[in-house]
N, C-alpha and C positions, 0 to 999 in steps of 0.2 A: 504494499499499499504506500502511496506517495506520502512524503513528509509535509502533507498539507495542513494548514490550520483552519480548514473549513469544518463547520459543524451543521448538522441537520436537526431541525426542530419540527415535531409533528403535532397537529391539533386534530384528534379524531373526535369530532363533535357529533351531535345528534343527526345532522343532515348531510355532513360531508367530512372529508379529511383533507387537511391542508399540509403541505410540506414546505418549509423554508430552508434554503442553504445560506448560511451566513459566515462571514469571517469571524473567527473566534476572538480576535483581539478588538476589532473595531465595530463589529456588529453589522458591517455593510451587507446589504442583501445582494447575493450573487445570482440566485435564481430560485424559482419556486414552482410548485405543482398543486393540482387540486383534482379530486374526483368525488362524486356524489355517493351518498348512501341511500338505501331504501327508506322511505318515510314510515313512521309507525311508532308504537310504544314497546314492541318486542321485535328481535331481529336475530337471524342466524349470525353469530360472530364472524363466520367466514367471509360474510360481505364486508366487514371492516377490513379484514386482511386483503381481500381482492382490491378494494378501494385504495388501500395504503400502497400496494404494489403499483397500481396505475399512477398514483400521485408521485410516487418516487421516480418512475420512468419519465413523467412529464417534467419533473424537477431536474432531469439530467443524470439520474442515478447517484449511487454512493461511492463510486470508484475512487474519487478524490477527497472523500469526506473522512475526517479523523475521528468523529464521534457523533452519536445520535441520541436523542432522548424523545420520549413520547408523552404528551399530555393528552387527557381525554375526558369525556363526559363522566361526571361522578356517579356513584351509586349503583350502576348497572350490575345485575347478578349474572355472572358467568359460572354456572355449576358444572363441575368436571367429575367424571367417573374414574374408576381405578385404571382404565386404559388411556387416560388423558383426553378422552373424547367429551365434547360438550353434550350434556344430558338433554337439554331443551333449549329452545330459543332464549336468548338473554332478555330479561325484563329490564327495561330502561327507567331512568329517573322519573319520566313523566307518565309511567304506568300507574294508575290509581287503584287497581284492584286490591292492593294490599293495605288499604286504609284501615279496615277493621283489625287486620293483624297487627298494625302499628299500635292501635289503641290497646289491644290485648297485651302486647308485650310491655307497654308502659306501665299497665296495671300490675303485671306479674313482677315487674322490676321494683315495685313499691311506690308507684305514682310518678307523675311528670318530673317533679323536683328531684327525686331520687335518681331517675333515669339521667336527667341532665348532669347531676353530680357524678355519675359513673362514667358517662361517655361525652359529656360536653353539650349534648343536644337532646331535646325531646324527640322521640322517633315519630316520623310521619311516613306516609306511603312510600316516599322516594328512597328511603334508606334500604340498604342491602339486607339488613336484618329482617326488616318487615316483609321483604319479598321471599326470603327463606322461610319465614313462618307461613306465609300464604302457600308456598309450594308444599310445606309439611302438611298442611290441612287439605289443600285442594288436589295435590298430586303426590300422595304418600309414597307411591312406588318410585317416582323420581327422586324424592327426598332420601330414600334408602340407598340410592346409588351414589350419593354425594361423597367423594374422596377429597376434593380440593375445591376452593372457591376463589375466583379471580374477579377483579374489576376490569372494565374495558381497556384501560391503558396498560395494566400489567399483563392482561392476556396478550395484547399486541406485542409488548416487549418480550414476552415468552415465545411468541411465534417467530419473532426474528432470530431466536436462538434455537429454533427447531421445533418447539412446542411439544416436547415429549417427556422430558425429564422434570418432574415436579421440584426437584431441588434447585432448578434454575428460575423458578417463579419469584419475582420481587416486585415491590411496589415502594411507595414513599409514605411518610406520615400524613401528608396533606390529603391523599386520596383515601388512605385507610381510615382517616377520621370521619369519613362520610358513610362508613359501613354500619354503624351502631353497635359494633362489637370491638371497638378500639378506643382507648382512653388517650386523647391528645395531651393530657397533662403529664402522663408518665411515658407516653409513646410505646405503649404495650397493648397487645390484643387482650380483650376480655372473652376468653374462650368459654367461660361459664354462660355468657349471653348468647354466643353462637349456638352452643348446645341447647340452650333453652329455645331459641328460635326454631331449631330444626327438630325439636322434641326427641332428641336422641343423644345419649351420653357416649357417642363414638369419638374416634380420633379424626380430625380433619386437618389437612395441610393448608396453611395460609401463607401467602407470599411474605418473604423476608422484607424487613424494613430497611431501605437504603438511606443513609444519611445525606443531607445536602452536600453537594460538591464531590460525590463519589460515584463510581461506576458500580453497576450491579451484575454485568455479564458482557458477553460479546455476541454479535450476530454470527450466523453460520459462516459468513465471509471474513470474520475477524475484526469488525467494527465495534469498538467499545460502546455500550449502552448505559446511559446514566439512569438515575432512579425514576425519572418521569414525575408526573404531578396530576392532581385533579385540575380540571379546566380553569377554575377561578384562581387557584393558587398559581397556575402557570401564567395567567393574565397579570396577576399582581407583580410576579417577577419580571414579566416582560415589560410592564409599564414602569418598572423600577419604583414601586410604591414604598413609602416610608411611613412610620407611625404618624398619624395626623392626616393621612390621605384616605379618603373614602372613594372607592371606585364603584360607579354605577355602570353596570354592563347590560346592554340591551341586545341580547341575542334571541334565540328561541324562547328562553326564559329570561326573566329580569333579575338581576342580583345587585345587592349593595353590600360591600365587603370592605374591611379595613385590616391592614397589618397592625398587629398589637403585640406588645412585649409580654402581656399576661393573658392567661386563658380566661374564657367566659363560660358561664353555666347558667342558661336562662330557663328557668322553670316555666315561663309562659309559653315556651316553644317557638317564639318569633325568631330568635337569633340562634343559629346553629354555631356551636363552639368548635370550629375546625382548626387544624394546624395549617400553617402555610408551607411554602416550598423552601424557606430559607432557614428553618429552625425556630421560627416564632409562631405566632398564632394568627388565625384568620376568622374572626367572628363575621357571620355572613347571614343575610336574609335573602331568601329566594322566593320569587313569584313565578308561577308557571306561564304567565301570559304577558309577552313583551312584543317582539317584532311581529308575531302572528296577528296581533291586533291591527297593525298597519296592513298586513296582507288582507285581512278582512275588509278594511276600509277601502282598499283599492277595488275589491270585488263589489262592495256596496255602491261606491260612487263611480265605478267604471273608469278610473283614471289611474295614472302611474303613482308610484310612491312619492316622488318629488312633487307631484301636483297635489297630492294629499296635504303635504306640509305647507305648500305655498297657499293652498286654499284655507287651511286652518289659520294662517296668520292674518288672513282678512277679516276674521271673525273676532268679536270681543272676548276677553278672558271670561271664562265661565259659560260661554256659548249660549248666553241669555237664558240660563237655567237648565239647559240640557246636560245631563251627566251620564257617564258610562260607567258601570261596574264591569270590569273586563274579565270576568271569570268564564271565558269561553270554553276552557278545557278543565273546569273545576279549579281549585286554587290550593296552593301549599301554604302560603302565608297571607291571610289567616287560613287555618287548616279547614278548608271546605271542599273536600274532594268531589262532592256531588253537585256543587253549585253550577249555575249557568249565568251567562252574561245578561245584563240588564241595561237597556237605554231608557232613562227616566227623565220626567219633566217636559215631555213633548207637548207643544201647543202650536196653534196655527202660525204664530209669529216666529218661532224659532226652528220650525221644521224646514230647513233648507240645507244645502250642501255644505256651505261654509261652517255652519254650526255643528253639523254632524262630524265634519272632519276634525274640528277643534275638540269636540267632546271625545272622540276616539283617541286623540293623542294625550289629552289631559287625563283620561281615565287610565290609560297605560302607565303614565308617569306618577299619578297619585298614590298608587300602591307602593312605589319606590320612595316617595316622600315619607310614607309611613315606615318604610324599612330604615331609612336614615334616622328617623326619630327613635326607633327601637334601638339602634346602635348607641345613640347618645344616651339613652336612658340607662344603659348598661356601663356607662362611663367611658365609652370609646370617644376619644377626641376627634373632632371634625374641623380641620384646618382648611382643607381643600376638597372640592368634589371634582373628580375626573370622570368624564362621560366617554365610554367606549362601546364598541359593538356595532353590528350592522346597522341597526336602527338609529344610531347616533349620527349617521351621515344624512338623515333626512333633514331638509332645511327648516322644518317647523319644530323639530324636537329640541334642539339646544336652547332657543329663545323661550320656549314654553317651560322647559325644565328649570331655567334660571328663575323664571317668575314663580313657579311653584315651590321651588326650594327656598326662594327668598334670599338668594345670594349668588355670587359669581360661580359659574361652572367653567371648567377647563376642558377643551377638546384637543387631545393629542392628535398628531397626524394619523390618518387612517392606516390601519395595519392589522396584521394577524398576531394579536399580542399573546394569545395562548400558545401558538407555535413559536413565537419569539421567545417566550419564557422557557419553553423546552429547549430551544437552541442555546439559551443562556445557561441552562443547567448542564448541557453537554460541554459548553465552553468552560464552565467553572470546574467541572471534573477534569477536563483536558489540561487546563492551564494551572490548576492549583490555586491556592490562596484561601484566605479565611472567609471571603465573601464572594458573591458573583461579580463578574466583570461589569463595569458601568459603560453603556453604549450611548451614543448620541441619538436621541429619539427624534430630533428635529424640532421645529417651532410648534408651540402650543397656542391655540386660539382661545381667547378669553371672551365669555359672553356674559353680560350682566344686565338684567332686565328688572323693571319695577315689580316688587313682590305682589303676588295676587293671593293672599291668605283666604279670601272668600271662596275661591275655587276649591281649595282643599277642604274647607268646612262643608261646602256643598257635597262634595264627594263623600266625606265621612258620614254625613246624614244618611245618604243612600246605603253605604256600606253597613251601617248599624241597623237601619231598617230591615234589611234583607238577611240579617244573621241567621234567622231560624227558617228561612225558605228552604 
């Protein structure tokens, strides 16, 4: 292999896989590739590997790459039998069938507060432990076959190594902290919770935890593979977040998260107490409905994404009383897995395209205003808000976000920050050092609009009115 200082970073997300090839020292983007996944809430993991292979080819291959790391969607359940075969299609983070299983586990663990104390988070349907309990109850024959459990990113890292030897399975603390059977405070698995979830006191192999800045293995062709990360932890590393920064990410899901020096344990269940990819912590609030709300707006209004944003900016804040509760796919925060979307307050005066566009964007963002408030209530300092993700590119989103948050928001240059974070992990392990290398991210745009607290108040009235629907 050439003595190159190029590194590859991968983002295997819900809808696609992206690969970036960057210079390890400077972070300069050399080339990149992308391939799509099948849509849905469960998927054969082989589709991820096939898409990764295609994206690597489009990115020019790995022949001159000195290291690689994979970040991926959190929580997904990849159950493996004793032959290292996938037992059933992987259940993804956005599969809500395990909502009751999560409630049952929280109760069996001593209640929400005790669960949060043990694993940093109150379990919801998204967590791997909840999905394992669902499988134990709904598919007991499949549950009996389980010999090992992987997450999407560590399954892909394992596939790069051949995907046969369980001893080569590894992950990192950030992704493990989303399983529900890992304590981010001690960085150790809670195998008692795993066995409780599967209703079986057997022995299960779990991926080794790789520390930040270290390699976990090598590909079949000899390329070192770093520990990888959960997607949001990858984005935090890619954006070079520091304590005091809150990242609001608008992808398929919406997330608000912050790098913290201390762990969090939120008994309310709003804030998940995850680990980050640098050895610190990543308190995080996740909503299920973000960019897909804008997708729905394009279908309803028959216009493009940019046109939705431009149209929304022609309407007054609050859309003359029109409010959207954006629970199109149920919701994770607040925990309403069976909820539906609601467009409320319609009258003859406000029923027009510009107000509908405005209400769609405001509804999508108001849940994330609640998310940042929840972080602040736990003592997370908020000095800067950075807006990233596909929907952040919409011309209406940043101005409306600034007005709703009531403060300046910063928009870094558009980029694949999850994949960039993975590339930075690979560079960190390759170059050594106590911390990840710092790369030039380019210029950041500041947006500062007049605060519109009445819009958030209007949204919260609708949110609370529909709590028991």
